[in-house]
PDB file with one MODEL, atoms N, CA, C and O in Angstrom:
MODEL        1
ATOM      1  N   MET A   1      13.305  92.756  87.160  1.00  0.00           N
ATOM      2  CA  MET A   1      12.558  91.712  87.317  1.00  0.00           C
ATOM      3  C   MET A   1      12.075  93.110  88.344  1.00  0.00           C
ATOM      4  O   MET A   1      10.880  93.353  88.172  1.00  0.00           O
ATOM      5  N   GLU A   2      12.547  93.775  89.055  1.00  0.00           N
ATOM      6  CA  GLU A   2      12.306  94.391  90.313  1.00  0.00           C
ATOM      7  C   GLU A   2      10.644  95.204  90.117  1.00  0.00           C
ATOM      8  O   GLU A   2       9.583  95.156  90.738  1.00  0.00           O
ATOM      9  N   LEU A   3      11.307  96.149  88.526  1.00  0.00           N
ATOM     10  CA  LEU A   3      10.390  97.182  88.202  1.00  0.00           C
ATOM     11  C   LEU A   3       8.912  96.894  87.208  1.00  0.00           C
ATOM     12  O   LEU A   3       7.892  97.574  87.096  1.00  0.00           O
ATOM     13  N   ALA A   4       9.254  95.790  86.672  1.00  0.00           N
ATOM     14  CA  ALA A   4       8.291  95.203  86.113  1.00  0.00           C
ATOM     15  C   ALA A   4       6.896  95.190  86.378  1.00  0.00           C
ATOM     16  O   ALA A   4       6.169  95.570  85.460  1.00  0.00           O
ATOM     17  N   PRO A   5       6.470  94.897  87.248  1.00  0.00           N
ATOM     18  CA  PRO A   5       5.292  94.936  88.595  1.00  0.00           C
ATOM     19  C   PRO A   5       4.850  96.696  88.109  1.00  0.00           C
ATOM     20  O   PRO A   5       3.637  96.886  88.030  1.00  0.00           O
ATOM     21  N   GLN A   6       5.593  97.691  87.857  1.00  0.00           N
ATOM     22  CA  GLN A   6       5.661  98.641  88.088  1.00  0.00           C
ATOM     23  C   GLN A   6       5.360  99.565  86.389  1.00  0.00           C
ATOM     24  O   GLN A   6       5.161 100.728  86.037  1.00  0.00           O
ATOM     25  N   GLY A   7       5.476  98.322  85.786  1.00  0.00           N
ATOM     26  CA  GLY A   7       5.039  98.945  84.141  1.00  0.00           C
ATOM     27  C   GLY A   7       6.880  99.307  83.592  1.00  0.00           C
ATOM     28  O   GLY A   7       7.104  99.755  82.467  1.00  0.00           O
ATOM     29  N   ILE A   8       7.944  99.033  84.542  1.00  0.00           N
ATOM     30  CA  ILE A   8       8.798  99.993  83.650  1.00  0.00           C
ATOM     31  C   ILE A   8       9.649  98.245  83.201  1.00  0.00           C
ATOM     32  O   ILE A   8      10.051  97.338  83.931  1.00  0.00           O
ATOM     33  N   LEU A   9       9.636  98.388  81.887  1.00  0.00           N
ATOM     34  CA  LEU A   9      10.648  97.197  81.494  1.00  0.00           C
ATOM     35  C   LEU A   9      11.618  97.880  80.675  1.00  0.00           C
ATOM     36  O   LEU A   9      11.484  98.921  80.032  1.00  0.00           O
ATOM     37  N   CYS A  10      12.610  97.129  80.803  1.00  0.00           N
ATOM     38  CA  CYS A  10      13.825  97.288  80.315  1.00  0.00           C
ATOM     39  C   CYS A  10      14.636  96.641  78.633  1.00  0.00           C
ATOM     40  O   CYS A  10      14.963  95.464  78.484  1.00  0.00           O
ATOM     41  N   ASN A  11      14.743  97.287  77.992  1.00  0.00           N
ATOM     42  CA  ASN A  11      15.076  96.422  76.956  1.00  0.00           C
ATOM     43  C   ASN A  11      16.708  96.724  76.046  1.00  0.00           C
ATOM     44  O   ASN A  11      17.161  97.809  76.411  1.00  0.00           O
ATOM     45  N   SER A  12      17.461  96.148  75.185  1.00  0.00           N
ATOM     46  CA  SER A  12      18.089  97.158  75.236  1.00  0.00           C
ATOM     47  C   SER A  12      18.054  96.796  73.331  1.00  0.00           C
ATOM     48  O   SER A  12      17.420  95.832  72.901  1.00  0.00           O
ATOM     49  N   ILE A  13      18.941  97.873  72.280  1.00  0.00           N
ATOM     50  CA  ILE A  13      19.128  97.369  71.188  1.00  0.00           C
ATOM     51  C   ILE A  13      20.766  97.613  70.986  1.00  0.00           C
ATOM     52  O   ILE A  13      21.609  98.422  71.375  1.00  0.00           O
ATOM     53  N   ALA A  14      20.713  96.525  70.215  1.00  0.00           N
ATOM     54  CA  ALA A  14      22.464  96.509  69.830  1.00  0.00           C
ATOM     55  C   ALA A  14      22.575  96.826  68.311  1.00  0.00           C
ATOM     56  O   ALA A  14      22.044  96.068  67.499  1.00  0.00           O
ATOM     57  N   PRO A  15      23.173  97.796  67.961  1.00  0.00           N
ATOM     58  CA  PRO A  15      23.018  98.309  66.503  1.00  0.00           C
ATOM     59  C   PRO A  15      24.155  97.474  65.941  1.00  0.00           C
ATOM     60  O   PRO A  15      25.090  97.102  66.650  1.00  0.00           O
ATOM     61  N   GLY A  16      24.033  97.139  64.422  1.00  0.00           N
ATOM     62  CA  GLY A  16      25.716  97.205  64.142  1.00  0.00           C
ATOM     63  C   GLY A  16      26.329  98.277  63.511  1.00  0.00           C
ATOM     64  O   GLY A  16      26.528  99.158  64.348  1.00  0.00           O
ATOM     65  N   PHE A  17      26.715  98.595  62.411  1.00  0.00           N
ATOM     66  CA  PHE A  17      27.822  99.603  61.670  1.00  0.00           C
ATOM     67  C   PHE A  17      26.539 100.532  61.110  1.00  0.00           C
ATOM     68  O   PHE A  17      25.781 100.099  60.242  1.00  0.00           O
ATOM     69  N   PHE A  18      26.385 101.886  61.724  1.00  0.00           N
ATOM     70  CA  PHE A  18      25.578 102.705  61.198  1.00  0.00           C
ATOM     71  C   PHE A  18      25.864 104.141  61.088  1.00  0.00           C
ATOM     72  O   PHE A  18      26.003 104.866  62.073  1.00  0.00           O
ATOM     73  N   PRO A  19      25.974 104.664  59.481  1.00  0.00           N
ATOM     74  CA  PRO A  19      27.217 105.664  59.167  1.00  0.00           C
ATOM     75  C   PRO A  19      26.706 107.241  60.648  1.00  0.00           C
ATOM     76  O   PRO A  19      25.835 108.076  60.893  1.00  0.00           O
ATOM     77  N   THR A  20      27.823 106.780  61.087  1.00  0.00           N
ATOM     78  CA  THR A  20      27.913 108.584  61.872  1.00  0.00           C
ATOM     79  C   THR A  20      29.173 109.055  61.822  1.00  0.00           C
ATOM     80  O   THR A  20      30.134 108.667  61.158  1.00  0.00           O
ATOM     81  N   LYS A  21      29.060 109.975  62.630  1.00  0.00           N
ATOM     82  CA  LYS A  21      30.451 110.777  63.019  1.00  0.00           C
ATOM     83  C   LYS A  21      30.971 109.714  63.713  1.00  0.00           C
ATOM     84  O   LYS A  21      31.455 109.028  62.813  1.00  0.00           O
ATOM     85  N   MET A  22      31.143 109.239  64.584  1.00  0.00           N
ATOM     86  CA  MET A  22      31.517 108.062  65.916  1.00  0.00           C
ATOM     87  C   MET A  22      32.083 107.204  65.137  1.00  0.00           C
ATOM     88  O   MET A  22      33.303 107.100  65.261  1.00  0.00           O
ATOM     89  N   ALA A  23      31.433 106.390  64.173  1.00  0.00           N
ATOM     90  CA  ALA A  23      31.399 105.238  63.789  1.00  0.00           C
ATOM     91  C   ALA A  23      32.442 105.172  62.225  1.00  0.00           C
ATOM     92  O   ALA A  23      33.165 104.254  61.836  1.00  0.00           O
ATOM     93  N   ASN A  24      32.141 106.612  61.543  1.00  0.00           N
ATOM     94  CA  ASN A  24      33.003 106.919  60.334  1.00  0.00           C
ATOM     95  C   ASN A  24      34.305 105.985  60.444  1.00  0.00           C
ATOM     96  O   ASN A  24      34.472 104.937  59.820  1.00  0.00           O
ATOM     97  N   GLY A  25      35.173 106.555  61.335  1.00  0.00           N
ATOM     98  CA  GLY A  25      36.587 106.310  60.924  1.00  0.00           C
ATOM     99  C   GLY A  25      36.775 104.857  61.567  1.00  0.00           C
ATOM    100  O   GLY A  25      37.982 104.615  61.572  1.00  0.00           O
ATOM    101  N   LEU A  26      36.152 103.955  62.029  1.00  0.00           N
ATOM    102  CA  LEU A  26      36.107 102.559  62.410  1.00  0.00           C
ATOM    103  C   LEU A  26      36.046 101.809  61.467  1.00  0.00           C
ATOM    104  O   LEU A  26      36.780 100.853  61.217  1.00  0.00           O
ATOM    105  N   MET A  27      34.881 102.333  60.709  1.00  0.00           N
ATOM    106  CA  MET A  27      33.882 101.800  59.864  1.00  0.00           C
ATOM    107  C   MET A  27      35.312 102.178  58.400  1.00  0.00           C
ATOM    108  O   MET A  27      35.836 101.180  57.905  1.00  0.00           O
ATOM    109  N   GLU A  28      35.701 103.377  57.963  1.00  0.00           N
ATOM    110  CA  GLU A  28      36.967 103.309  57.286  1.00  0.00           C
ATOM    111  C   GLU A  28      38.130 102.147  57.350  1.00  0.00           C
ATOM    112  O   GLU A  28      38.727 101.725  56.359  1.00  0.00           O
ATOM    113  N   LEU A  29      38.310 101.768  58.527  1.00  0.00           N
ATOM    114  CA  LEU A  29      39.630 100.366  59.316  1.00  0.00           C
ATOM    115  C   LEU A  29      38.833  99.731  59.022  1.00  0.00           C
ATOM    116  O   LEU A  29      39.291  98.697  59.509  1.00  0.00           O
ATOM    117  N   GLN A  30      37.485  99.292  58.380  1.00  0.00           N
ATOM    118  CA  GLN A  30      36.715  97.663  58.117  1.00  0.00           C
ATOM    119  C   GLN A  30      36.675  97.439  56.552  1.00  0.00           C
ATOM    120  O   GLN A  30      36.456  96.393  55.941  1.00  0.00           O
ATOM    121  N   GLY A  31      36.940  98.674  56.081  1.00  0.00           N
ATOM    122  CA  GLY A  31      36.987  98.433  54.876  1.00  0.00           C
ATOM    123  C   GLY A  31      36.013  99.337  53.763  1.00  0.00           C
ATOM    124  O   GLY A  31      35.799  99.203  52.558  1.00  0.00           O
ATOM    125  N   GLY A  32      35.536 100.333  54.810  1.00  0.00           N
ATOM    126  CA  GLY A  32      34.649 101.461  54.056  1.00  0.00           C
ATOM    127  C   GLY A  32      33.095 100.897  54.255  1.00  0.00           C
ATOM    128  O   GLY A  32      32.711  99.815  54.697  1.00  0.00           O
ATOM    129  N   THR A  33      32.308 102.102  53.734  1.00  0.00           N
ATOM    130  CA  THR A  33      31.070 101.620  53.783  1.00  0.00           C
ATOM    131  C   THR A  33      30.922 100.684  52.830  1.00  0.00           C
ATOM    132  O   THR A  33      30.598  99.562  53.217  1.00  0.00           O
ATOM    133  N   LYS A  34      31.100 100.890  51.519  1.00  0.00           N
ATOM    134  CA  LYS A  34      30.917  99.925  50.719  1.00  0.00           C
ATOM    135  C   LYS A  34      30.659  98.198  51.136  1.00  0.00           C
ATOM    136  O   LYS A  34      29.755  97.372  51.254  1.00  0.00           O
ATOM    137  N   GLN A  35      31.970  98.326  51.240  1.00  0.00           N
ATOM    138  CA  GLN A  35      32.318  96.787  52.132  1.00  0.00           C
ATOM    139  C   GLN A  35      31.718  96.248  52.890  1.00  0.00           C
ATOM    140  O   GLN A  35      31.231  95.160  52.581  1.00  0.00           O
ATOM    141  N   LEU A  36      31.488  96.865  54.356  1.00  0.00           N
ATOM    142  CA  LEU A  36      30.975  96.503  55.469  1.00  0.00           C
ATOM    143  C   LEU A  36      29.207  96.238  54.730  1.00  0.00           C
ATOM    144  O   LEU A  36      28.541  95.364  55.284  1.00  0.00           O
ATOM    145  N   ALA A  37      28.468  97.103  53.374  1.00  0.00           N
ATOM    146  CA  ALA A  37      27.464  97.049  53.370  1.00  0.00           C
ATOM    147  C   ALA A  37      27.110  96.066  52.314  1.00  0.00           C
ATOM    148  O   ALA A  37      25.968  95.605  52.296  1.00  0.00           O
ATOM    149  N   ASP A  38      28.112  95.660  51.315  1.00  0.00           N
ATOM    150  CA  ASP A  38      28.371  94.261  50.639  1.00  0.00           C
ATOM    151  C   ASP A  38      28.640  93.360  51.752  1.00  0.00           C
ATOM    152  O   ASP A  38      28.569  92.392  50.995  1.00  0.00           O
ATOM    153  N   ASP A  39      28.890  92.811  52.897  1.00  0.00           N
ATOM    154  CA  ASP A  39      29.034  91.959  53.876  1.00  0.00           C
ATOM    155  C   ASP A  39      28.020  91.558  54.723  1.00  0.00           C
ATOM    156  O   ASP A  39      27.890  90.500  55.339  1.00  0.00           O
ATOM    157  N   THR A  40      27.126  92.810  54.662  1.00  0.00           N
ATOM    158  CA  THR A  40      25.873  92.473  55.765  1.00  0.00           C
ATOM    159  C   THR A  40      25.031  91.662  54.429  1.00  0.00           C
ATOM    160  O   THR A  40      25.235  91.750  53.219  1.00  0.00           O
ATOM    161  N   PRO A  41      24.001  90.842  55.211  1.00  0.00           N
ATOM    162  CA  PRO A  41      23.198  89.835  54.766  1.00  0.00           C
ATOM    163  C   PRO A  41      22.134  90.738  53.872  1.00  0.00           C
ATOM    164  O   PRO A  41      21.825  90.451  52.716  1.00  0.00           O
ATOM    165  N   ASN A  42      21.698  91.718  54.503  1.00  0.00           N
ATOM    166  CA  ASN A  42      20.885  92.282  53.627  1.00  0.00           C
ATOM    167  C   ASN A  42      21.230  93.616  52.572  1.00  0.00           C
ATOM    168  O   ASN A  42      20.316  94.368  52.233  1.00  0.00           O
ATOM    169  N   LYS A  43      22.237  93.765  52.230  1.00  0.00           N
ATOM    170  CA  LYS A  43      23.354  94.484  51.875  1.00  0.00           C
ATOM    171  C   LYS A  43      23.449  95.734  51.881  1.00  0.00           C
ATOM    172  O   LYS A  43      23.677  96.429  50.891  1.00  0.00           O
ATOM    173  N   ARG A  44      23.247  96.189  53.231  1.00  0.00           N
ATOM    174  CA  ARG A  44      22.912  97.864  53.455  1.00  0.00           C
ATOM    175  C   ARG A  44      23.495  97.825  54.498  1.00  0.00           C
ATOM    176  O   ARG A  44      23.811  96.766  55.040  1.00  0.00           O
ATOM    177  N   LEU A  45      23.802  99.257  55.079  1.00  0.00           N
ATOM    178  CA  LEU A  45      23.980  99.661  56.263  1.00  0.00           C
ATOM    179  C   LEU A  45      23.051 100.195  57.112  1.00  0.00           C
ATOM    180  O   LEU A  45      22.205 100.858  56.511  1.00  0.00           O
ATOM    181  N   GLY A  46      22.884 100.130  58.512  1.00  0.00           N
ATOM    182  CA  GLY A  46      21.519 100.777  59.002  1.00  0.00           C
ATOM    183  C   GLY A  46      20.927 102.374  58.749  1.00  0.00           C
ATOM    184  O   GLY A  46      21.828 103.147  58.425  1.00  0.00           O
ATOM    185  N   THR A  47      19.904 102.838  58.820  1.00  0.00           N
ATOM    186  CA  THR A  47      19.730 103.837  58.961  1.00  0.00           C
ATOM    187  C   THR A  47      19.108 104.302  60.361  1.00  0.00           C
ATOM    188  O   THR A  47      18.535 103.699  61.269  1.00  0.00           O
ATOM    189  N   ALA A  48      19.535 105.873  60.105  1.00  0.00           N
ATOM    190  CA  ALA A  48      18.242 106.583  61.461  1.00  0.00           C
ATOM    191  C   ALA A  48      16.821 106.227  61.496  1.00  0.00           C
ATOM    192  O   ALA A  48      16.346 106.370  62.622  1.00  0.00           O
ATOM    193  N   GLU A  49      16.222 105.924  60.854  1.00  0.00           N
ATOM    194  CA  GLU A  49      14.752 105.395  60.357  1.00  0.00           C
ATOM    195  C   GLU A  49      14.997 104.319  61.191  1.00  0.00           C
ATOM    196  O   GLU A  49      14.381 104.333  62.257  1.00  0.00           O
ATOM    197  N   ASP A  50      16.041 103.015  60.889  1.00  0.00           N
ATOM    198  CA  ASP A  50      15.854 101.905  61.540  1.00  0.00           C
ATOM    199  C   ASP A  50      15.431 101.672  63.275  1.00  0.00           C
ATOM    200  O   ASP A  50      14.604 101.010  63.902  1.00  0.00           O
ATOM    201  N   ILE A  51      16.716 102.802  63.638  1.00  0.00           N
ATOM    202  CA  ILE A  51      16.880 102.488  65.202  1.00  0.00           C
ATOM    203  C   ILE A  51      15.484 103.287  65.922  1.00  0.00           C
ATOM    204  O   ILE A  51      14.938 102.865  66.942  1.00  0.00           O
ATOM    205  N   ALA A  52      14.976 104.714  65.044  1.00  0.00           N
ATOM    206  CA  ALA A  52      13.897 105.231  65.504  1.00  0.00           C
ATOM    207  C   ALA A  52      12.809 103.538  65.381  1.00  0.00           C
ATOM    208  O   ALA A  52      12.371 102.778  66.245  1.00  0.00           O
ATOM    209  N   GLY A  53      12.756 103.547  64.328  1.00  0.00           N
ATOM    210  CA  GLY A  53      11.216 102.644  64.322  1.00  0.00           C
ATOM    211  C   GLY A  53      11.795 101.397  65.546  1.00  0.00           C
ATOM    212  O   GLY A  53      11.219 101.593  66.616  1.00  0.00           O
ATOM    213  N   THR A  54      12.361 100.708  65.581  1.00  0.00           N
ATOM    214  CA  THR A  54      13.223  99.958  66.917  1.00  0.00           C
ATOM    215  C   THR A  54      12.625 100.560  67.984  1.00  0.00           C
ATOM    216  O   THR A  54      11.744  99.953  68.594  1.00  0.00           O
ATOM    217  N   VAL A  55      13.003 101.787  68.348  1.00  0.00           N
ATOM    218  CA  VAL A  55      12.548 102.867  69.766  1.00  0.00           C
ATOM    219  C   VAL A  55      11.096 102.576  69.608  1.00  0.00           C
ATOM    220  O   VAL A  55      10.541 101.877  70.456  1.00  0.00           O
ATOM    221  N   VAL A  56      10.436 103.051  68.598  1.00  0.00           N
ATOM    222  CA  VAL A  56       9.212 103.157  68.555  1.00  0.00           C
ATOM    223  C   VAL A  56       8.384 102.248  69.015  1.00  0.00           C
ATOM    224  O   VAL A  56       7.467 102.477  69.803  1.00  0.00           O
ATOM    225  N   TYR A  57       8.793 100.725  68.344  1.00  0.00           N
ATOM    226  CA  TYR A  57       7.823 100.024  68.397  1.00  0.00           C
ATOM    227  C   TYR A  57       8.329  99.187  69.728  1.00  0.00           C
ATOM    228  O   TYR A  57       7.466  98.400  70.120  1.00  0.00           O
ATOM    229  N   LEU A  58       9.506  99.190  70.480  1.00  0.00           N
ATOM    230  CA  LEU A  58       9.331  98.897  71.697  1.00  0.00           C
ATOM    231  C   LEU A  58       8.970  99.836  72.856  1.00  0.00           C
ATOM    232  O   LEU A  58       8.762  99.428  73.998  1.00  0.00           O
ATOM    233  N   CYS A  59       8.914 101.007  72.515  1.00  0.00           N
ATOM    234  CA  CYS A  59       7.736 102.033  73.314  1.00  0.00           C
ATOM    235  C   CYS A  59       6.632 101.742  72.972  1.00  0.00           C
ATOM    236  O   CYS A  59       5.947 101.752  73.994  1.00  0.00           O
ATOM    237  N   SER A  60       6.004 101.469  72.084  1.00  0.00           N
ATOM    238  CA  SER A  60       4.783 101.084  71.777  1.00  0.00           C
ATOM    239  C   SER A  60       3.687 100.119  72.624  1.00  0.00           C
ATOM    240  O   SER A  60       4.147  99.221  73.329  1.00  0.00           O
ATOM    241  N   ARG A  61       2.491 100.286  72.557  1.00  0.00           N
ATOM    242  CA  ARG A  61       1.648  98.925  72.660  1.00  0.00           C
ATOM    243  C   ARG A  61       2.304  97.886  72.429  1.00  0.00           C
ATOM    244  O   ARG A  61       2.503  97.018  73.278  1.00  0.00           O
ATOM    245  N   ALA A  62       2.771  97.842  71.109  1.00  0.00           N
ATOM    246  CA  ALA A  62       2.975  96.784  70.558  1.00  0.00           C
ATOM    247  C   ALA A  62       4.103  96.046  71.273  1.00  0.00           C
ATOM    248  O   ALA A  62       4.083  94.892  70.843  1.00  0.00           O
ATOM    249  N   GLY A  63       4.820  96.153  71.934  1.00  0.00           N
ATOM    250  CA  GLY A  63       5.842  96.341  72.143  1.00  0.00           C
ATOM    251  C   GLY A  63       5.981  96.340  73.620  1.00  0.00           C
ATOM    252  O   GLY A  63       7.092  96.258  74.142  1.00  0.00           O
ATOM    253  N   SER A  64       4.652  96.448  74.457  1.00  0.00           N
ATOM    254  CA  SER A  64       4.420  96.510  75.746  1.00  0.00           C
ATOM    255  C   SER A  64       4.161  95.184  76.641  1.00  0.00           C
ATOM    256  O   SER A  64       3.427  95.322  77.619  1.00  0.00           O
ATOM    257  N   HIS A  65       4.599  94.178  76.429  1.00  0.00           N
ATOM    258  CA  HIS A  65       4.935  92.982  76.743  1.00  0.00           C
ATOM    259  C   HIS A  65       6.506  92.236  76.639  1.00  0.00           C
ATOM    260  O   HIS A  65       6.855  91.147  77.095  1.00  0.00           O
ATOM    261  N   ILE A  66       7.183  93.099  75.979  1.00  0.00           N
ATOM    262  CA  ILE A  66       8.768  92.732  75.426  1.00  0.00           C
ATOM    263  C   ILE A  66       9.677  93.305  77.190  1.00  0.00           C
ATOM    264  O   ILE A  66       9.698  94.474  77.575  1.00  0.00           O
ATOM    265  N   ALA A  67      10.280  92.175  77.910  1.00  0.00           N
ATOM    266  CA  ALA A  67      10.513  92.821  78.949  1.00  0.00           C
ATOM    267  C   ALA A  67      12.116  92.150  79.029  1.00  0.00           C
ATOM    268  O   ALA A  67      12.061  90.920  79.003  1.00  0.00           O
ATOM    269  N   GLY A  68      13.312  92.610  79.106  1.00  0.00           N
ATOM    270  CA  GLY A  68      14.220  91.958  78.847  1.00  0.00           C
ATOM    271  C   GLY A  68      15.080  91.719  77.865  1.00  0.00           C
ATOM    272  O   GLY A  68      16.229  91.302  78.014  1.00  0.00           O
ATOM    273  N   GLY A  69      14.304  92.091  76.400  1.00  0.00           N
ATOM    274  CA  GLY A  69      14.583  91.860  75.388  1.00  0.00           C
ATOM    275  C   GLY A  69      15.990  92.534  74.162  1.00  0.00           C
ATOM    276  O   GLY A  69      16.256  93.725  74.004  1.00  0.00           O
ATOM    277  N   HIS A  70      16.449  91.738  73.691  1.00  0.00           N
ATOM    278  CA  HIS A  70      17.799  92.306  73.253  1.00  0.00           C
ATOM    279  C   HIS A  70      17.386  92.520  71.671  1.00  0.00           C
ATOM    280  O   HIS A  70      17.507  91.411  71.150  1.00  0.00           O
ATOM    281  N   VAL A  71      17.087  93.175  70.997  1.00  0.00           N
ATOM    282  CA  VAL A  71      17.241  93.530  69.647  1.00  0.00           C
ATOM    283  C   VAL A  71      18.446  93.732  68.863  1.00  0.00           C
ATOM    284  O   VAL A  71      18.856  94.887  68.981  1.00  0.00           O
ATOM    285  N   VAL A  72      19.211  92.941  68.037  1.00  0.00           N
ATOM    286  CA  VAL A  72      20.225  92.987  67.168  1.00  0.00           C
ATOM    287  C   VAL A  72      19.702  93.486  66.235  1.00  0.00           C
ATOM    288  O   VAL A  72      18.750  93.035  65.597  1.00  0.00           O
ATOM    289  N   LEU A  73      20.502  94.853  66.000  1.00  0.00           N
ATOM    290  CA  LEU A  73      20.036  96.020  64.685  1.00  0.00           C
ATOM    291  C   LEU A  73      21.198  95.914  63.759  1.00  0.00           C
ATOM    292  O   LEU A  73      21.977  96.831  63.499  1.00  0.00           O
ATOM    293  N   ASP A  74      21.238  94.525  63.220  1.00  0.00           N
ATOM    294  CA  ASP A  74      22.607  95.310  61.894  1.00  0.00           C
ATOM    295  C   ASP A  74      22.446  94.034  61.251  1.00  0.00           C
ATOM    296  O   ASP A  74      23.183  93.096  61.555  1.00  0.00           O
ATOM    297  N   GLY A  75      21.415  93.908  60.264  1.00  0.00           N
ATOM    298  CA  GLY A  75      20.940  93.309  58.943  1.00  0.00           C
ATOM    299  C   GLY A  75      21.269  91.939  58.716  1.00  0.00           C
ATOM    300  O   GLY A  75      21.538  91.430  57.628  1.00  0.00           O
ATOM    301  N   GLY A  76      21.214  91.268  60.066  1.00  0.00           N
ATOM    302  CA  GLY A  76      21.753  89.776  60.002  1.00  0.00           C
ATOM    303  C   GLY A  76      23.291  89.849  59.564  1.00  0.00           C
ATOM    304  O   GLY A  76      23.511  89.340  58.465  1.00  0.00           O
ATOM    305  N   SER A  77      24.339  90.368  60.201  1.00  0.00           N
ATOM    306  CA  SER A  77      25.751  90.634  60.483  1.00  0.00           C
ATOM    307  C   SER A  77      26.281  89.966  61.322  1.00  0.00           C
ATOM    308  O   SER A  77      27.322  89.322  61.193  1.00  0.00           O
ATOM    309  N   VAL A  78      25.485  90.079  62.432  1.00  0.00           N
ATOM    310  CA  VAL A  78      26.329  88.662  63.345  1.00  0.00           C
ATOM    311  C   VAL A  78      25.671  87.053  63.256  1.00  0.00           C
ATOM    312  O   VAL A  78      26.254  86.003  63.527  1.00  0.00           O
ATOM    313  N   LEU A  79      24.446  87.218  62.845  1.00  0.00           N
ATOM    314  CA  LEU A  79      24.258  85.369  62.284  1.00  0.00           C
ATOM    315  C   LEU A  79      25.380  85.218  61.064  1.00  0.00           C
ATOM    316  O   LEU A  79      26.114  84.231  61.039  1.00  0.00           O
ATOM    317  N   ALA A  80      25.473  86.350  59.967  1.00  0.00           N
ATOM    318  CA  ALA A  80      26.235  85.713  59.286  1.00  0.00           C
ATOM    319  C   ALA A  80      27.842  85.057  59.567  1.00  0.00           C
ATOM    320  O   ALA A  80      28.503  84.247  58.917  1.00  0.00           O
ATOM    321  N   ARG A  81      28.158  85.894  60.992  1.00  0.00           N
ATOM    322  CA  ARG A  81      29.419  85.747  61.218  1.00  0.00           C
ATOM    323  C   ARG A  81      29.699  84.408  61.807  1.00  0.00           C
ATOM    324  O   ARG A  81      30.790  83.841  61.852  1.00  0.00           O
ATOM    325  N   GLY A  82      28.517  83.976  62.265  1.00  0.00           N
ATOM    326  CA  GLY A  82      28.218  83.130  63.456  1.00  0.00           C
ATOM    327  C   GLY A  82      28.264  83.070  64.750  1.00  0.00           C
ATOM    328  O   GLY A  82      27.947  82.130  65.479  1.00  0.00           O
ATOM    329  N   LYS A  83      28.666  84.091  65.017  1.00  0.00           N
ATOM    330  CA  LYS A  83      28.510  84.134  66.161  1.00  0.00           C
ATOM    331  C   LYS A  83      27.400  85.358  67.312  1.00  0.00           C
ATOM    332  O   LYS A  83      27.485  86.548  67.611  1.00  0.00           O
ATOM    333  N   LEU A  84      26.517  84.321  67.621  1.00  0.00           N
ATOM    334  CA  LEU A  84      25.814  84.564  68.212  1.00  0.00           C
ATOM    335  C   LEU A  84      24.933  83.255  68.499  1.00  0.00           C
ATOM    336  O   LEU A  84      23.956  83.320  69.245  1.00  0.00           O
TER     337      LEU A  84
ENDMDL
END
């Protein structure tokens, strides 16, 4: 609220499972990438392009009126578990 009048907006991205070195061990404990993808409503895990597209959108003119936004980028997993 303090910085918005100066054109500084703050938003967040909450990613679900994305195949990365950091997440691979945890993903295996959760049943592996195939199981996690099958459990996701859109039947796939996130990709680098998904994150990049969201960041580009938030940084572009199209996202210039979003302040305090929280983008859940998980293919609907949180909604499917009823935890939102």
